[in-house]
Residue frames as qw, qx, qy, qz and C-alpha x, y, z in Angstrom:
[[0.114, 0.850, 0.095, -0.505, 7.35, -4.99, 25.72],
 [0.235, -0.355, 0.646, 0.633, 9.72, -5.84, 22.82],
 [0.248, 0.406, 0.824, 0.308, 6.84, -7.30, 20.76],
 [0.074, 0.860, 0.435, -0.256, 4.80, -4.15, 21.47],
 [0.142, -0.705, 0.273, 0.639, 7.63, -1.94, 20.22],
 [0.253, -0.042, 0.791, 0.555, 7.64, -3.94, 17.00],
 [0.172, 0.641, 0.740, 0.105, 4.00, -2.91, 16.51],
 [0.019, -0.778, -0.087, 0.622, 4.83, 0.81, 16.34],
 [0.616, 0.602, 0.365, 0.355, 4.36, 1.92, 12.76],
 [0.450, -0.109, 0.032, 0.886, 6.85, 4.60, 11.82],
 [0.034, -0.429, -0.395, -0.811, 3.98, 6.68, 10.37],
 [0.271, -0.218, 0.377, -0.859, 2.13, 6.72, 13.71],
 [0.804, -0.182, -0.322, -0.466, -0.17, 3.74, 13.43],
 [0.395, -0.390, 0.779, -0.291, -0.14, 1.04, 16.10],
 [0.412, 0.166, -0.803, -0.397, -0.29, -2.29, 14.23],
 [0.015, -0.101, -0.931, 0.349, -1.88, -4.10, 17.21],
 [0.363, 0.431, 0.460, -0.686, -5.19, -2.28, 16.54],
 [0.365, 0.379, -0.509, -0.681, -5.32, -3.11, 12.83],
 [0.891, 0.127, 0.182, -0.395, -7.72, -5.70, 11.39],
 [0.743, 0.502, -0.443, 0.000, -4.91, -7.13, 9.26],
 [0.095, 0.467, -0.770, 0.425, -2.84, -7.76, 12.41],
 [0.531, -0.127, 0.592, -0.593, -5.77, -9.16, 14.43],
 [0.807, 0.261, -0.269, -0.456, -6.87, -11.46, 11.61],
 [0.713, -0.286, 0.639, -0.035, -6.44, -15.19, 11.92],
 [0.818, 0.562, 0.055, -0.112, -6.21, -15.61, 8.10],
 [0.854, 0.000, 0.182, 0.488, -3.08, -16.86, 6.38],
 [0.406, 0.639, 0.119, 0.643, -2.58, -13.37, 4.94],
 [0.475, -0.838, -0.223, 0.149, -2.35, -11.92, 8.45],
 [0.324, 0.774, -0.259, 0.479, 0.05, -9.00, 8.76],
 [0.756, -0.327, -0.416, 0.386, 2.60, -9.37, 11.59],
 [0.284, -0.877, -0.109, 0.371, 3.25, -5.66, 11.93],
 [0.408, 0.906, -0.114, 0.017, 5.27, -3.02, 10.17],
 [0.126, -0.801, 0.583, -0.039, 8.58, -3.84, 11.81],
 [0.624, -0.216, 0.751, -0.012, 8.49, -7.60, 11.44],
 [0.691, 0.361, 0.602, 0.171, 9.03, -9.40, 8.18],
 [0.260, -0.177, 0.407, 0.858, 9.41, -7.85, 4.77],
 [0.215, 0.622, 0.742, 0.128, 5.77, -7.26, 3.86],
 [0.034, 0.929, 0.245, -0.275, 6.13, -3.47, 4.06],
 [0.526, -0.198, 0.374, 0.737, 9.05, -3.02, 1.70],
 [0.247, 0.590, 0.552, 0.535, 6.58, -1.32, -0.67],
 [0.214, -0.910, -0.343, 0.090, 5.91, 1.53, 1.82],
 [0.446, 0.633, -0.096, 0.626, 7.89, 4.66, 0.92],
 [0.382, -0.804, 0.171, -0.422, 7.39, 6.05, 4.44],
 [0.908, -0.381, 0.164, 0.065, 8.79, 2.86, 6.04],
 [0.821, 0.307, 0.018, 0.482, 11.73, 2.75, 3.63],
 [0.187, 0.754, -0.136, 0.615, 12.65, 6.38, 4.37],
 [0.507, -0.728, 0.197, -0.416, 12.11, 6.38, 8.13],
 [0.874, -0.385, 0.294, -0.047, 13.28, 2.94, 9.21],
 [0.901, 0.188, 0.179, 0.348, 15.56, 1.64, 6.47],
 [0.471, 0.678, -0.016, 0.564, 17.21, 4.84, 5.22],
 [0.079, -0.745, 0.240, -0.617, 17.27, 6.96, 8.40],
 [0.491, -0.005, -0.786, 0.375, 17.16, 4.28, 11.13],
 [0.276, -0.256, 0.295, -0.878, 14.42, 6.08, 13.06],
 [0.145, 0.245, 0.909, -0.305, 11.58, 4.57, 15.11],
 [0.261, 0.750, 0.594, -0.129, 8.94, 7.09, 13.94],
 [0.384, 0.633, 0.279, 0.612, 8.68, 9.93, 11.46],
 [0.282, -0.944, -0.145, -0.095, 8.32, 12.43, 14.32],
 [0.694, -0.516, 0.186, 0.466, 12.06, 12.03, 15.00],
 [0.604, 0.324, 0.376, 0.624, 12.89, 13.25, 11.51],
 [0.166, -0.415, -0.026, 0.894, 13.93, 16.87, 10.94],
 [0.104, -0.014, -0.560, -0.822, 11.92, 16.85, 7.70],
 [0.067, -0.479, -0.874, 0.050, 8.60, 15.77, 9.31],
 [0.756, 0.332, 0.549, -0.130, 6.03, 16.19, 7.88],
 [0.210, -0.347, 0.617, 0.675, 7.78, 15.56, 4.58],
 [0.464, 0.271, -0.394, -0.746, 6.30, 15.34, 1.10],
 [0.347, -0.009, -0.927, -0.140, 5.90, 11.53, 1.32],
 [0.039, -0.310, -0.792, 0.524, 3.93, 11.85, 4.53],
 [0.297, 0.384, 0.141, -0.863, 1.78, 14.72, 3.24],
 [0.414, 0.162, -0.660, -0.606, 0.96, 12.78, 0.07],
 [0.260, -0.179, -0.945, 0.082, -0.26, 9.85, 2.14],
 [0.096, 0.389, 0.550, -0.733, -2.44, 12.21, 4.20],
 [0.353, 0.350, -0.205, -0.843, -3.91, 13.70, 1.06],
 [0.395, 0.073, -0.820, -0.408, -4.68, 10.27, -0.42],
 [0.524, -0.368, -0.768, 0.009, -6.27, 8.82, 2.74],
 [0.088, -0.541, 0.222, -0.807, -7.31, 11.77, 4.92],
 [0.750, -0.475, 0.029, -0.460, -9.60, 9.84, 7.34],
 [0.953, -0.062, -0.241, 0.171, -7.31, 6.83, 7.64],
 [0.619, 0.267, -0.272, 0.687, -4.32, 9.05, 8.34],
 [0.276, -0.788, 0.014, -0.550, -5.87, 11.38, 10.91],
 [0.838, -0.545, 0.020, -0.031, -5.07, 9.07, 13.85],
 [0.845, 0.058, -0.052, 0.529, -1.43, 8.40, 12.83],
 [0.264, 0.615, -0.050, 0.742, -0.72, 12.10, 12.59],
 [0.519, -0.728, 0.056, -0.445, -2.25, 12.73, 16.01],
 [0.938, -0.301, -0.050, 0.167, -0.27, 9.75, 17.36],
 [0.681, 0.310, -0.107, 0.654, 3.00, 11.18, 16.12],
 [0.060, -0.699, 0.110, -0.704, 2.27, 14.53, 17.76],
 [0.768, -0.593, 0.028, -0.242, 1.45, 12.71, 21.04],
 [0.910, -0.030, -0.095, 0.402, 4.71, 10.72, 20.73],
 [0.381, 0.547, -0.133, 0.733, 6.53, 14.06, 20.34],
 [0.351, -0.688, 0.103, -0.627, 4.82, 15.57, 23.42],
 [0.796, -0.482, 0.186, -0.315, 4.65, 12.54, 25.72],
 [0.139, -0.530, 0.834, 0.071, 7.36, 10.21, 24.45],
 [0.583, 0.148, -0.694, -0.396, 7.04, 6.88, 22.72],
 [0.201, -0.014, -0.922, 0.332, 6.94, 4.81, 25.98],
 [0.289, 0.249, 0.521, -0.764, 3.86, 6.59, 27.38],
 [0.583, 0.312, -0.269, -0.700, 2.11, 6.51, 24.02],
 [0.461, 0.177, -0.854, -0.162, 2.94, 2.80, 23.65],
 [0.062, 0.072, 0.849, -0.520, 1.52, 1.97, 27.10],
 [0.501, 0.325, 0.266, -0.757, -1.81, 3.37, 26.04],
 [0.573, 0.350, -0.542, -0.505, -1.71, 1.52, 22.71],
 [0.248, 0.108, -0.956, 0.115, -1.02, -1.77, 24.47],
 [0.266, 0.223, 0.675, -0.651, -3.99, -1.11, 26.79],
 [0.576, 0.388, -0.104, -0.712, -6.13, -0.43, 23.73],
 [0.480, 0.291, -0.780, -0.276, -4.94, -3.65, 22.08],
 [0.046, -0.022, -0.936, 0.347, -5.75, -5.73, 25.16],
 [0.436, 0.338, 0.416, -0.723, -9.26, -4.23, 25.28],
 [0.573, 0.404, -0.409, -0.584, -9.68, -4.95, 21.57],
 [0.330, 0.206, -0.920, -0.051, -8.53, -8.54, 22.02],
 [0.199, 0.159, 0.795, -0.550, -11.03, -8.96, 24.88],
 [0.549, 0.414, 0.115, -0.717, -13.78, -7.68, 22.66],
 [0.524, 0.390, -0.634, -0.414, -12.77, -9.93, 19.77],
 [0.155, 0.117, -0.966, 0.172, -12.52, -12.99, 22.00],
 [0.119, 0.271, 0.804, -0.517, -15.82, -12.45, 23.80],
 [0.371, 0.614, 0.377, -0.586, -18.13, -10.44, 21.53],
 [0.192, 0.463, -0.550, -0.668, -17.12, -11.07, 17.92],
 [0.771, 0.266, 0.491, -0.305, -19.79, -12.96, 16.00],
 [0.667, 0.149, 0.562, 0.467, -17.57, -12.96, 12.89],
 [0.330, 0.705, 0.388, 0.493, -18.56, -9.56, 11.49],
 [0.290, -0.943, -0.162, -0.002, -17.45, -7.07, 14.14],
 [0.756, -0.177, 0.017, 0.630, -13.67, -7.01, 13.93],
 [0.329, 0.447, 0.176, 0.813, -13.47, -3.84, 11.88],
 [0.341, -0.795, -0.234, -0.444, -15.96, -2.05, 14.14],
 [0.754, -0.618, -0.094, 0.201, -14.07, -3.05, 17.29],
 [0.683, 0.045, 0.080, 0.724, -10.71, -2.11, 15.77],
 [0.123, 0.609, 0.186, 0.761, -11.97, 1.33, 14.84],
 [0.527, -0.788, -0.204, -0.246, -13.53, 1.83, 18.27],
 [0.798, -0.472, -0.022, 0.373, -10.36, 0.84, 20.09],
 [0.553, 0.216, 0.143, 0.792, -8.28, 3.07, 17.82],
 [0.047, 0.563, 0.236, 0.790, -10.50, 6.18, 17.92],
 [0.527, -0.737, -0.253, -0.340, -12.20, 6.25, 21.31],
 [0.144, -0.674, 0.558, -0.462, -10.68, 7.18, 24.66],
 [0.363, 0.106, -0.908, 0.178, -9.59, 4.14, 26.67],
 [0.198, 0.056, 0.622, -0.755, -11.87, 5.20, 29.49],
 [0.637, 0.225, -0.051, -0.735, -14.89, 5.09, 27.15],
 [0.616, 0.209, -0.729, -0.213, -13.97, 1.63, 25.81],
 [0.170, 0.036, -0.874, 0.454, -13.68, 0.30, 29.38],
 [0.394, 0.148, 0.403, -0.813, -17.02, 1.91, 30.29],
 [0.675, 0.220, -0.378, -0.594, -18.67, 0.27, 27.24],
 [0.515, 0.123, -0.848, 0.038, -17.35, -3.17, 28.19],
 [0.013, 0.029, 0.751, -0.660, -18.40, -2.71, 31.82],
 [0.533, 0.186, 0.154, -0.811, -21.94, -1.60, 30.83],
 [0.672, 0.207, -0.569, -0.427, -22.24, -4.44, 28.35],
 [0.355, 0.091, -0.899, 0.241, -21.14, -7.06, 30.88],
 [0.242, 0.111, 0.605, -0.750, -23.67, -5.77, 33.40],
 [0.643, 0.245, -0.095, -0.719, -26.37, -5.93, 30.74],
 [0.552, 0.189, -0.792, -0.179, -25.35, -9.50, 29.74],
 [0.128, -0.008, -0.867, 0.482, -25.73, -10.46, 33.37],
 [0.362, 0.203, 0.396, -0.819, -29.04, -8.67, 33.92],
 [0.701, 0.320, -0.195, -0.607, -30.51, -10.11, 30.71],
 [0.773, -0.212, 0.596, -0.051, -28.96, -13.51, 31.38],
 [0.692, 0.652, -0.265, -0.159, -27.13, -13.64, 28.10],
 [0.904, -0.286, 0.266, 0.174, -24.90, -16.69, 28.17],
 [0.334, -0.592, 0.534, 0.503, -21.32, -16.91, 26.90],
 [0.459, 0.139, 0.779, 0.404, -22.38, -18.84, 23.84],
 [0.301, 0.821, 0.485, -0.011, -24.82, -16.10, 22.63],
 [0.466, -0.217, 0.200, 0.834, -22.11, -14.10, 20.84],
 [0.129, 0.512, 0.532, 0.662, -24.55, -12.56, 18.37],
 [0.326, -0.854, -0.388, -0.116, -26.54, -10.89, 21.15],
 [0.587, -0.584, -0.032, 0.560, -23.38, -9.79, 22.91],
 [0.407, 0.089, 0.360, 0.835, -22.04, -8.18, 19.71],
 [0.039, -0.688, -0.497, -0.527, -25.29, -6.35, 19.15],
 [0.472, -0.821, -0.301, 0.110, -25.39, -5.07, 22.70],
 [0.570, -0.454, 0.071, 0.681, -21.80, -3.86, 22.92],
 [0.305, 0.270, 0.414, 0.814, -22.06, -2.06, 19.57],
 [0.212, -0.796, -0.473, -0.314, -25.29, -0.42, 20.77],
 [0.547, -0.752, -0.169, 0.328, -23.60, 0.73, 23.98],
 [0.525, -0.156, 0.232, 0.804, -20.54, 2.06, 22.13],
 [0.117, 0.531, 0.459, 0.703, -22.79, 4.07, 19.77],
 [0.371, -0.838, -0.382, -0.117, -24.78, 5.42, 22.71],
 [0.587, -0.613, -0.041, 0.527, -21.61, 6.46, 24.58],
 [0.452, 0.109, 0.321, 0.825, -20.11, 8.06, 21.50],
 [0.029, -0.631, -0.434, -0.642, -23.19, 10.25, 21.00],
 [0.470, -0.824, -0.272, -0.165, -23.53, 11.17, 24.67],
 [0.740, -0.437, -0.071, 0.506, -19.92, 11.54, 25.79],
 [0.092, 0.983, -0.135, -0.080, -17.83, 14.68, 25.85],
 [0.601, -0.541, 0.524, 0.268, -14.71, 12.49, 25.92],
 [0.800, 0.378, 0.397, 0.245, -14.75, 11.43, 22.26],
 [0.358, -0.451, 0.293, 0.764, -11.84, 12.92, 20.37]]
């Protein structure tokens, strides 16, 4: 669980669901709390370095000007972190983190079994934005379909196409999508 705690971004992101973290490239990010690659981030500097906090939600000044500026600059990208911080406030970091770890494990399963080389971003977004229950349902439906259509383990392209189809279908037909 220590590694998982290191993947908690102070701004409310969970690094384990990020394409830069999941990448196998030499430029792979190891998470906000490990290494010095995020020294450029004013939110990180303020929250972690200056104030010694785990997340911005612990700060008396949240949401501060730095945080609001980031929201204004990247409104869609920062919707989930803001919601995450509010959930951390309500439920506590441990409960929030358990769900994020579950999301990361589902993402890693998808990347390992259904990534034809062009789906990482799509899977990361799905595992970040969709309810865990819906992601599990998509994987279950896809695996049943692979079996019924006799799609072998080596046919990753077909698997990727099917799971993305199922995710889209569930997103448009489910009341659970946030």
